[in-house]
C-alpha positions, -999 to +999 in steps of 0.1 A: +240+799+192+222+772+172+191+794+167+187+785+130+187+748+139+160+753+166+140+773+141+144+747+114+134+718+137+104+736+152+068+726+145+052+748+118+034+772+142+043+807+153+044+797+189+067+767+182+091+786+160+095+815+185+092+793+216+122+773+203+144+803+207+132+816+240+152+793+263+184+811+252+168+845+259+149+842+291+153+828+326+137+795+337+111+813+358+101+836+330+099+806+306+076+788+330+053+818+332+048+819+294+014+809+279+010+771+274+013+774+236+050+780+241+057+752+265+061+722+240+087+741+220+106+752+251+108+715+261+119+706+226+147+732+228+160+716+260+158+681+245+177+692+214+204+708+235+207+677+257+209+654+227+234+676+210+257+680+240+258+643+247+263+632+211+296+616+202+298+634+168+292+668+185+320+659+210+343+650+181+336+683+165+344+701+198+377+682+200+387+695+165+390+731+179+424+744+191+430+741+229+431+779+232+394+781+225+382+747+235+366+761+267+340+777+244+338+748+219+302+739+227+290+774+218+313+776+188+302+742+173+266+752+178+273+783+157+294+764+131+266+738+128+242+766+119+268+777+094+267+743+078+229+741+080+229+774+060+253+759+034+233+726+032+199+742+033+189+731-001+194+695+010+180+698+045+154+726+045+118+719+039+112+753+025+135+780+010+157+796+037+145+831+027+109+820+031+114+805+065+132+837+077+104+858+064+079+836+083+101+840+114+100+878+110+062+878+108+060+854+138+080+878+160+056+906+152+024+886+155+034+873+189+046+907+202+019+909+229+025+873+241+062+878+247+081+894+276+096+928+266+131+915+269+124+886+246+106+907+220+135+932+221+161+905+214+140+887+188+136+921+171+173+926+171+177+891+155+152+898+128+162+933+119+199+924+120+193+895+097+214+873+121+198+839+112+205+843+075+240+856+080+257+824+092+266+812+057+294+837+052+325+847+071+315+882+079+282+870+094+301+844+115+326+871+126+297+893+137+280+864+155+313+855+173+317+891+184+282+892+198+285+859+216+319+869+231+304+900+246+277+881+263+301+863+286+307+876+322+342+884+310+340+895+273+361+872+252+374+875+216+360+844+199+369+855+163+401+834+163+377+804+161+373+813+124+408+800+118+398+767+133+366+767+111+387+773+080+414+747+089+389+720+098+360+731+075+356+698+056+359+676+087+334+698+106+310+698+077+313+660+075+306+658+113+275+681+108+262+660+079+266+628+101+250+644+131+221+666+118+199+638+103+201+621+137+190+652+154 
C-alpha cells in the first residue's frame, strides 16, 4: 500500500495524517460516519489514488512487472513507490522521516477515541510494527508483500515481485522520480 505517500502528502494535522490512511482500512459507510475533521483527508486519499491509477508513468511502471504478477501490479507499484519515497526522503521529505513517523505514532494515540476500533487496531499494528519506516530495505518489503498477499480473498505469494523490483530498480526509481513531483 502507498501509506507512506499518503502520510507524506497529508496536511500537517493529526486528523489529516491519520485520515489519509483510513480509506484503506475502513468501509465507505464507516468513513462517511467519521467526524468532519477526517473528511478532507479521506477525499484527498481518493483523489491521490485516482490521479495515480490514471497516470501514464504509473501505468508504465506497472507494465515493467513480469506477466506472472501483473494482475497485482497496481498494489505492487504503490508499495515500490513508497520504497523509493523512503530512499529519496532527504530530497522529497519536508521533515526527517523518523520525526514524521514519531508524529504519526503520537497521532494514532491522540485520536484513539475518535477512531473506530478496527481502524485503531490496524493503525496500532502499523505503528508498533514500524511498517511505514521499513519500506526502504528488502526485508521490510518482503514482510509488506507477505502481509498484502494474505489480505486477498485467495492468499497470494507476492514475494517474487522483489525479483522484478531488483531487475527494474533503476527504471522504476526513474519512473517514481518523474511521477512523484507531479503528485
